[in-house]
N, C-alpha and C positions, 0 to 999 in steps of 0.2 A: 374129580373126573370119573373115578370108578363108581361112585354112588350115582352120578348122573346116568351112567350107562346101565346101572342096576334099575334105576327108575324107568328107563326106556323099556327094559325087558318086562318089568312089572306092568307098565301101562299098556304095553302091546298085547300081553297074553293074560292079564288078570292074575290074581293070586291063586286061583284054582284050588282053594282050601288047602294051601300048602305053598311052599316057595321053592320047590325043587328046580324050577325052570329059571330062577334068578340066582345066578352063580357067579362067584368071584372069578372063576376060571374063564367064563365067557366074557365077563367085563374086561378082563385083562387082554383077551384075544382081540376084542373090538377096539380097545383104546391103545394097544401097543405097550401097555405097562408090563414090565417083566413079572412073571409069576412069583419069583423069589422075593422081589421087593414088596409085592402086594401082601404076601403072607406075613412078612415081617411087620408091615404097617398095621395089619389087623390082628396080630397076636398080642392083644392088650388086656386080655382077661383070661385067667387060668381056668375058669368054668366053661368057657365057650371056645370052640375052634374058630379060626379066622373066617371060614365060610358062614358060620352062625352069626358072628359079629357083623359081617358085611350085610347079611340079610336084615338084621335088626336096624342097621343104619339106614337101609333103603326104606323100610317101613316107616321109620321115624321121619325121614325126609318127606315121604308121601303124605303122612298125616298132617304135617305142618305147612304144606304148600298145596292145598286143594283149591283151585281157583274157580272151578265150575264154568270155565269159559265156553265149553261145548253146550252146556245147558242154557247159558245166558244167550248165546248167539242164536240157538234154535228158537227160544222163546220170543226174542225180539223180532226175528224174521217172520214168524208165524203171526204175531199180533199186527205187525205192519201190513202184512198181506191182507189179513181179515179186515182191518180198518179201511184199507184202500177199497175193498170190495163192498163193505157194508156201511162204513162211516158211522154216523150217529146211531144207526139202528143196532149197533153192537153194544150190548149192555155190559156193565162192569163185571158181573159174574162170568159172562161169556168170555171176556178178555182174559180173565184168570184161567178159565178152563182151556181156552185155546193155547195159552202159553205153556201151561203144565203139560198138556197132551203132546205138544211138539217137542218139548224137552225130554219127556218120557220116551217117546218113540226114538228120538235120536240117541238117547242114552242107551237104549237097547241095541244100538248099532244096526238098525234095520234099514237105514238110508244107504242106498248104493253109492251115493256121492260122498259119504263120510270118509275122510282121509284115514288110512290105516294107522298112521303114527299118532292120531289122537286117542286111539285105544277105546276100550269099552268102560266108561266111567262107572256105570251101574254095577257090572259084574265085579269089577275090581274093588269098589267100595264095600259091597256086601261080603265078598270073600275075605277081605281084611277083617271085618267085624267077626265073621264066623270063625276064622282061624284063631284070632286072639281069644275069643270066648271059649274055644275048645281046648286051649292049651292048659297044662297043669299049672296050678297057682303057686309058682315059685316066686321068690322075691323079684327076680328079673322080669317075670311075666307081669307082676303087679306094676313094675315100672312102665312096661309097654301099655298096660291098660290106662295108666295115668297119662301117657302121651295121647291116647285116644280120647280120654275125657277132656283134656285141655284143648285139643284140636277141634273136638265137636262143639264145645262151648264157644270157642273163638269163632268158628264158622257160623254157629247159630246167632250169636250176638251181631255179627256183621250182616247177616241176612235181615235181621230185624231193622237195623238202621238204614241199610242200603236198598232194601227191597220192600219189606212189608209195610213199614210206616209210610214211605212215599206212595206205595200202591194204594193204601187206604185214603190218603189225601186226594190222589188222582181220581179215585172212584167214588169219593164222597161217602166213605165208610169210616166208622169209628168202632172201637171195642165195645162190646155189650157191657153194661155196668157190673154185672156179676163177675166178670173176668178182669176188668181193668186192663192195665198194660200187660198182664200175663197172657192176654188173648194172642199177642204176637208170638210169644214163645210156644204156647200150646198149639197154635195153628201150624207153626213151622215144624214142630216135632211130629204132629199127626200127619202132615203132608209128606214129610220125609219117610215116615213109617209106611205110608201108602205106596210111595214110589218104590221103596225097597221091597216091600212085601209082594206087591203085584208084579214087580219085575222078576222076583224069584219064582212066583207061580207061573209066569209066562214061560220061563226057562224050562220048567219041568212039566208043564201042561200046555204045550204049543197048540194042541188041538182045540183049545178054548178060544184061541185067537184074541187074546186080551189086548192086543195092539190095534184091533179093528173096531169100527163104530158099533155101538150096541144095537142100533136100528138105522134104517135108511134115513138120511137127512132130506128135508124138503128143499126145493130149489132155493139157493141163496143162504140156507141155514148152515151153521157150522156143525160138523159131525160131533157126536158125543162118544168118547171112549169111557171105559169103566173108571180109569184114573180121573178123567175130567168130571164125571158125575159125582165122584166121591169128594174131590177137592171143592167143587161148587157147593156141596152140602156143608163142608167145613167152613167156608166163607160165611154162609148164612148162620152157622152155629155160633161163631165167635165174634161176628161183626154185624152192625146194624147201620141203616142209613143215618148220616149226620143230620143234625137239625136243619129242617127246611128242605131236605132232599126226599124224593120219593123212594 
């Protein structure tokens, strides 16, 4: 119950390159758990205070349970809308670009209709990585880095099977011979790095308007954001038309 409340605090406000806002005291106040009982429950390691142990449990729970439901719903809705408007005129690479762009913008929490309790996936994910990477390399920090490694590989492998391979079949694309099946992993890592990196730059350089189209779209055409142009290039880098396709 307390970890769930900590996750809510973390998801609502992000890690903010630190976890001062995710507190055991606030979790107790929200859940009605007596403070004395909570401290006894989290006094399980002589190296760390109960507050530190609680925060580590919250981070571990977050890393092991990232569903990306916000990204998925944004992608599906955008592609469905584009297909309804353009139908067969929408190319395979455009489908990917439209999906990634919609997920990226919603991940930045720029949509006024986005529910507050869904939080800001992008800022939270990037802040967790930054905070972990900036910590001293003690044995306990190495354990947390291992949590991140396992969570990332699990998430990456799931994306390959659930998204990238079916996407390739749907669009008539196959990995280029020089990459083989590694194309899916390389594409996924490069795309994730783009999302995180461009998202970070958007946060510190808002005047560049990286969430806006690069140029005016012609009537009926889908707009192109920087993230969309980059991902479209990645598709062409790692994949080629399947035999018999244009």
